[in-house]
C-alpha positions as CSV (number, residue, x, y, z in Angstrom):
1,M,98.0,84.7,101.6
2,F,98.1,83.3,98.0
3,L,101.1,81.3,97.1
4,L,102.7,79.5,94.4
5,G,101.6,76.4,96.3
6,A,97.7,77.4,96.3
7,L,98.1,77.3,92.3
8,P,96.5,73.8,90.1
9,C,100.2,70.9,90.0
10,K,100.5,71.6,86.1
11,A,99.9,75.9,86.7
12,Q,103.2,77.0,88.5
13,S,104.5,75.5,85.0
14,A,103.1,78.9,84.1
15,F,105.4,80.4,86.4
16,S,108.4,78.4,85.9
17,A,111.5,81.3,86.2
18,Y,109.3,83.9,87.2
19,E,109.3,82.5,91.3
20,Q,111.8,84.6,93.0
21,L,108.7,87.3,91.4
22,F,105.7,85.4,93.0
23,T,106.9,85.0,96.6
24,P,104.2,87.7,98.6
25,P,105.5,90.6,99.5
26,R,105.2,90.7,103.4
27,Q,102.5,93.2,105.3
28,Y,101.9,95.6,107.5
29,L,99.1,97.6,109.4
30,T,99.4,101.4,110.0
31,F,97.7,102.3,113.1
32,Y,96.6,105.7,114.1
33,T,97.7,108.0,116.3
34,N,96.6,111.1,118.4
35,E,99.6,111.9,119.1
36,A,102.1,113.0,116.9
37,P,105.8,112.1,117.7
38,E,108.4,115.1,118.2
39,I,110.1,113.8,114.9
40,D,113.6,114.2,117.1
41,G,114.9,110.6,116.6
42,N,113.9,109.0,119.2
43,I,112.1,106.3,118.3
44,E,111.5,105.2,122.2
45,A,109.0,107.5,122.9
46,S,106.2,106.4,124.3
47,V,103.9,107.1,121.4
48,W,105.9,104.6,119.4
49,Q,104.4,102.1,121.7
50,Q,101.3,101.8,119.8
51,A,103.1,101.2,116.6
52,A,104.4,96.6,116.0
53,W,107.5,96.7,114.4
54,S,108.1,94.8,111.3
55,E,110.1,91.8,110.8
56,V,113.6,92.2,110.1
57,F,114.9,93.0,106.9
58,T,115.8,90.3,105.0
59,D,118.8,90.2,101.6
60,I,117.0,91.8,98.9
61,E,116.5,89.1,96.6
62,G,114.8,87.3,99.5
63,D,116.1,83.8,100.4
64,L,118.7,83.4,97.1
65,K,121.4,85.3,99.1
66,A,122.5,85.2,102.6
67,A,120.5,87.0,105.8
68,P,121.8,90.6,106.6
69,T,125.8,91.6,108.9
70,Y,123.3,94.0,110.8
71,S,119.5,93.8,111.8
72,T,116.9,96.1,110.5
73,R,113.9,96.9,111.5
74,M,110.9,99.4,111.3
75,K,107.6,100.9,112.1
76,I,104.4,103.1,111.0
77,L,102.0,105.7,111.8
78,W,99.5,107.5,111.1
79,D,97.8,110.8,111.5
80,D,95.6,113.1,109.6
81,H,98.4,114.9,108.3
82,Y,101.5,112.5,107.5
83,L,103.3,109.1,107.4
84,Y,104.9,108.8,110.4
85,I,108.1,106.1,110.3
86,A,110.3,105.2,112.7
87,A,113.9,102.8,111.7
88,E,116.3,100.8,114.2
89,L,119.4,99.8,111.8
90,E,122.0,98.1,113.7
91,E,125.4,99.1,112.8
92,P,129.0,98.8,114.5
93,H,130.7,102.0,112.5
94,V,128.2,104.2,112.0
95,W,129.7,106.8,109.0
96,A,128.1,109.5,106.2
97,R,129.9,112.1,104.7
98,L,127.1,113.4,101.6
99,T,125.3,116.5,103.2
100,E,123.3,118.5,100.3
101,H,120.2,118.0,99.5
102,D,119.1,115.4,96.6
103,D,123.4,113.8,96.6
104,V,123.0,110.9,95.6
105,I,122.7,109.4,98.9
106,Y,122.9,105.7,98.1
107,H,126.3,106.5,97.7
108,D,126.6,106.5,101.4
109,N,124.9,103.7,103.3
110,D,121.5,105.0,103.7
111,F,117.7,104.0,104.4
112,E,115.2,104.5,101.8
113,V,111.2,104.7,101.4
114,F,109.3,103.5,98.3
115,I,105.7,104.7,98.1
116,D,103.2,103.5,96.1
117,P,99.6,105.7,97.1
118,E,97.9,104.6,94.0
119,N,98.8,101.1,93.8
120,T,99.0,101.2,89.7
121,T,103.2,101.0,89.5
122,H,103.4,104.3,88.4
123,Q,104.1,108.1,90.1
124,Y,105.6,107.0,92.9
125,Y,108.0,108.3,95.4
126,E,111.8,107.4,96.6
127,I,112.9,109.1,100.1
128,E,117.0,108.8,101.9
129,V,118.1,110.1,104.6
130,N,121.9,108.6,105.8
131,A,122.8,109.3,108.8
132,L,124.1,112.6,108.4
133,N,120.1,113.6,107.8
134,T,120.5,114.1,104.4
135,L,117.5,114.2,102.0
136,F,117.6,112.7,98.6
137,D,113.4,112.9,96.9
138,L,112.5,111.8,93.5
139,F,109.4,111.6,92.2
140,L,108.4,108.5,89.2
141,P,106.3,108.9,86.6
142,K,107.3,105.4,85.9
143,P,109.7,102.9,86.3
144,Y,113.3,103.1,84.7
145,R,112.4,99.9,83.0
146,N,109.8,101.5,81.3
147,N,111.6,104.1,80.2
148,G,111.0,106.3,83.7
149,R,113.2,109.5,84.6
150,A,113.1,110.5,87.7
151,M,112.6,114.1,88.7
152,I,115.0,115.2,91.1
153,H,114.1,118.2,91.1
154,W,111.2,117.7,93.3
155,N,110.6,117.8,96.7
156,L,108.8,116.8,99.4
157,H,106.8,120.0,101.1
158,D,107.0,119.6,105.2
159,F,108.8,116.6,105.2
160,R,111.2,116.5,108.3
161,S,113.1,113.7,109.9
162,A,115.8,113.1,112.5
163,I,118.8,111.1,113.0
164,Q,119.9,109.7,116.7
165,V,123.7,107.6,116.2
166,Q,124.4,105.4,119.3
167,G,127.6,105.3,119.2
168,T,129.6,108.0,117.6
169,L,129.5,109.2,113.7
170,N,132.2,109.1,111.4
171,D,135.0,107.4,114.0
172,P,136.5,104.1,113.5
173,G,138.2,104.3,117.2
174,D,135.0,103.0,118.7
175,K,132.1,100.2,118.0
176,D,128.8,102.2,117.9
177,K,125.4,100.7,118.6
178,G,123.5,101.9,115.4
179,W,121.6,104.5,114.4
180,T,118.0,105.3,114.4
181,I,115.4,108.4,112.0
182,E,112.2,109.4,112.3
183,M,110.5,110.5,109.5
184,A,107.0,112.9,109.3
185,I,105.7,112.7,105.4
186,P,102.9,115.0,104.6
187,F,100.0,113.7,102.7
188,R,99.6,116.4,100.6
189,S,103.3,116.3,99.5
190,I,102.6,112.5,98.0
191,S,99.7,113.1,96.4
192,M,98.2,114.0,92.5
193,G,95.6,116.7,92.5
194,N,95.1,120.2,94.2
195,E,93.7,117.8,97.0
196,P,96.0,115.6,99.4
197,K,95.1,112.4,99.5
198,I,94.8,111.1,102.8
199,P,94.3,107.8,104.0
200,E,90.6,106.3,104.9
201,E,89.8,102.6,107.0
202,G,91.1,100.2,105.4
203,S,93.2,102.4,102.4
204,L,96.1,99.7,100.8
205,W,98.9,101.0,99.8
206,R,102.2,99.4,98.2
207,I,105.5,101.2,100.3
208,N,108.9,99.1,100.5
209,F,111.9,100.3,102.8
210,S,115.3,99.3,101.7
211,R,119.6,100.2,103.4
212,V,122.1,100.4,101.3
213,Q,125.3,99.4,103.1
214,W,128.8,98.9,101.3
215,E,131.1,96.9,102.8
216,M,134.3,99.4,105.2
217,D,137.7,99.2,105.6
218,I,139.5,101.3,108.4
219,K,142.9,103.3,107.0
220,K,144.9,105.4,108.4
221,G,142.3,106.4,110.8
222,K,139.5,106.6,108.1
223,Y,136.6,105.4,106.8
224,V,136.9,104.0,103.0
225,K,134.7,101.5,100.8
226,S,136.6,98.3,100.6
227,K,137.6,98.0,97.0
228,D,138.3,94.5,94.6
229,E,141.7,94.0,92.9
230,K,140.9,96.2,90.6
231,G,140.8,99.6,92.7
232,K,136.4,99.2,92.5
233,P,134.6,99.6,95.2
234,L,132.6,96.3,96.0
235,P,129.1,96.0,95.6
236,E,126.7,97.6,97.8
237,K,124.3,95.5,99.4
238,N,120.8,95.9,99.7
239,W,119.1,94.4,102.8
240,V,115.1,95.5,102.2
241,W,111.7,94.9,104.8
242,S,109.9,92.8,101.5
243,P,112.0,91.1,99.5
244,Q,112.2,92.2,95.5
245,G,113.6,88.6,94.2
246,L,115.7,90.7,92.3
247,V,118.2,93.4,92.4
248,N,116.4,95.6,91.8
249,M,113.8,98.0,94.0
250,H,112.2,99.8,91.4
251,Y,109.9,97.1,90.4
252,P,106.8,98.3,92.6
253,E,105.2,95.7,92.4
254,R,107.2,93.3,94.6
255,W,107.0,96.3,97.9
256,G,105.1,95.3,100.9
257,Y,101.1,96.2,101.2
258,L,100.7,99.0,103.7
259,H,96.8,98.5,105.5
260,F,95.5,101.1,107.1
261,T,92.9,101.7,110.2
262,R,92.0,104.4,112.1
263,Q,92.2,101.8,115.0
264,T,94.5,103.1,118.3
265,S,95.4,99.8,119.9
266,L,97.4,96.5,118.8
267,Q,94.9,94.3,120.7
268,G,93.2,92.1,118.2
269,S,94.3,93.7,115.1
270,P,95.4,91.5,112.7
271,V,96.6,92.0,109.5
272,P,93.5,92.6,106.7
273,E,92.7,89.8,103.8
274,L,94.5,90.8,100.7
275,P,91.3,91.9,98.3
276,Y,90.5,89.6,95.7
277,A,91.6,92.2,92.7
278,E,95.3,91.3,93.9
279,K,95.1,87.6,93.6
280,Q,93.8,88.6,90.7
281,K,96.8,90.6,89.4
282,R,99.7,87.9,89.8
283,Y,97.7,86.5,86.4
284,L,98.0,90.1,84.5
285,W,101.4,90.4,86.1
286,L,102.3,86.6,84.6
287,I,101.7,87.8,81.1
288,Y,103.5,92.0,81.5
289,Y,107.1,89.9,82.9
290,K,106.8,87.5,79.5
291,Q,105.2,89.7,77.0
292,Q,108.3,91.7,78.0
293,A,110.9,88.4,77.4
294,Y,109.3,87.7,74.3
295,H,109.4,91.5,72.5
296,R,113.2,91.1,73.6
297,T,113.4,88.0,71.2
298,H,110.7,88.7,69.0
299,D,110.6,92.8,68.7
300,R,106.5,92.8,69.3
301,Y,104.3,91.3,71.7
302,A,102.9,88.0,71.7
303,V,99.5,87.7,70.4
304,S,98.4,84.4,71.6
305,F,98.6,82.7,75.2
306,D,100.3,79.4,73.3
307,Q,103.2,82.1,72.6
308,L,103.9,83.1,76.0
309,G,104.0,79.4,77.2
310,I,101.2,80.3,79.7
311,N,99.0,77.4,77.7
312,E,99.7,74.3,79.8
313,W,97.1,76.1,82.4
314,N,95.1,73.2,83.4
315,N,92.3,74.6,84.4
316,I,91.5,77.0,81.6
317,R,88.5,76.4,79.6
318,S,88.3,78.4,75.9
319,Q,90.9,79.7,74.4
320,H,90.3,81.4,71.3
321,K,91.5,84.5,68.8
322,V,89.5,87.3,67.3
323,V,90.3,90.4,66.3
324,S,89.5,93.7,68.2
325,K,89.9,97.2,67.0
326,G,92.4,95.4,64.7
327,Y,94.5,94.0,66.8
328,P,94.8,89.8,67.6
329,C,92.9,89.3,71.2
330,A,93.2,86.1,72.9
331,E,90.6,84.9,75.4
332,A,91.1,82.8,77.7
333,S,88.6,81.6,81.0
334,F,90.3,79.8,84.4
335,L,88.7,78.8,88.0
336,L,90.9,81.1,90.9
337,E,89.3,80.3,94.0
338,N,86.1,79.1,92.7
339,Q,85.7,82.1,90.7
340,T,85.6,82.5,87.2
341,N,87.9,84.5,85.8
342,K,88.1,86.0,81.8
343,I,90.9,87.0,80.5
344,T,91.5,88.8,76.8
345,M,94.5,89.9,75.6
346,E,95.0,92.2,72.6
347,A,98.3,92.6,71.1
348,G,100.8,94.7,68.5
349,T,104.4,95.3,67.3
350,Y,104.8,98.5,70.5
351,Q,101.9,97.6,73.0
352,F,99.7,94.9,74.0
353,K,96.8,95.0,77.3
354,A,95.4,92.2,79.2
355,I,92.6,92.6,81.4
356,I,91.1,90.3,83.5
357,Q,87.4,90.4,84.9
358,G,86.1,87.7,88.2
359,D,82.2,87.3,89.2
360,D,82.6,90.7,90.7
361,Q,82.9,91.8,86.8
362,L,85.7,94.5,87.4
363,N,88.2,94.8,84.6
364,W,91.4,95.2,85.8
365,S,94.3,96.2,83.1
366,I,98.5,95.8,82.4
367,N,99.8,97.0,79.3
368,Q,103.3,96.6,77.9
369,E,104.5,99.9,80.5
370,G,102.9,98.2,83.4
371,L,100.6,100.4,84.6
372,I,97.8,98.6,86.8
373,E,94.1,100.2,86.6
374,L,90.6,99.7,87.0
375,T,89.0,100.0,84.3
376,G,85.3,99.7,85.5
377,K,83.1,96.9,84.4
């Protein structure tokens, strides 16, 4: 794992004010299954015994906020056709009211899945389900922060889900244990292009899970959302598997890592080490966050690392400006885990692009829309 503490002491100041966006995302190793779950909401079925429980969900802001009131955890399996998800939500009062496909399900308590198979932060998928098993499925070409627009009319063909309530739904007169959910997400419905993208041994996706929880009162035998002194519903709670560091699920670079293996046993299967490229990308994201802040103030992007306030990295070997294709180009090189990394950054009024290259000579880039790409050697 790459922690801020692993960076040189002076380097930490370059990340100041952004620490919550650089906490290590959680990781999960999903095993292959030769037996498909039945998808009936029963997560005690034998097939699920080969999958490990995730960590208990935390607040979306991580340790900035108190731990969630109720426990939430999930499991994942896969085969050559589907990604299978099981989740357990502790809840003393299970309720739901929305019944139409593509209703805005997070207006109820819900369970949400966010998937970025390409790990680019673009072209990703969102799935929301409430305790009535009502589905809200979306495709996003890019995050809202980059002027992305959700495609609500996109549908997850062949998606299956089922709910079981451990108690009684919409009955304030008793106390429930909670509810469980099973999902089967077809790979062909979350693949770009004409052919379904089936994971392979060692495939790495980005994924996160969110639970939206509203504070409720019981009035005249019915559930109603708790309101403030102005009569508006109190803000919902957001409990997630891998903390985002801010109240926004649409920072895909903050989602957890999903590792795929064709192994079918829990025995002797530690979570793999992250690729070196994921450690390099942290520096690209630092540039992105600082460039967006700089643009909000100056209506243009910074043309040097000095302007971004990251000149104090104490292992920078060199830095100068040249002109590339008419744009000012800043360059720097530094050591990361004893490998020399070179960063170049071109910027103009409306756009910028930063590229990092390590000893493997591969170029990873980020631009003003937060698109991460492998641009070759």
